[in-house]
N, C-alpha and C positions, 0 to 999 in steps of 0.2 A: 766841405761846403760851408759857406758863410751862414751864420745864424740870422734869422729874420726877427726883427723887433715886434713883439706882440702888440705893444701899445701903438706903434706906427700903423699896423694893420687895422686895428680897431678905429683909430682916428680917420683912416682913409674910407672906411665903410660906414661908420656911424654907430655900429653896435656889434657885439660879438655874434649875435644871431644872423645879421646880414653877412658878416664875414664867413661864418660856417656855411651858410647857404650858397654864397658865391663860390667858395672854394670847392664845395662838393659838386656843384653843377659844372664847374670848369674841369675838375678832375675827371668827371664822367665823359665830358667832351674829348679830353685828351686821351682817355682810354679807348674811345671810339675812333681815334685817328686824327683828331684836329691838330693843326700845326702849332708848334710851340712858339710863344711870342717873346721868350727870353732865351738867351744862350745858356744852356746847362749841359752837363754830361749825359750820356745815354743811360747811366745807371741811377739817375735821380728819379724818385717815385713821383707819380702824377700829382699827388696831394701837395708835395713840396713845390713842384713846378707851378701849380695853381697859386699857391701863396706867394711865390716869387713874382708871378705876373701881377697879382694884386698890389704888392708892395711897389712894383715898378710903375704902377698906374696904367697898365695895359688892359686891365679888365675894369669895367664899370657896371652899374646896375641901373635899371629904370623901374620905378614903382608904377604898377598898373593902376589905373583908376577903377574904382568900384562901379559896377553897373547899376 
């Protein structure tokens, strides 16, 4: 499996905290049966799939406004 550049991921998300949150939320969705947005083998773990999806620009985030 191809290695994912950590700096590229951080640059795409803006911070390590956003990256971790996005990856964790997407991994949970994948575990619950969500469709994969990138082509990977069946033996790839959901955390790695989430990171690949973020690196490919398939996953984004929206900051909620405070009430």
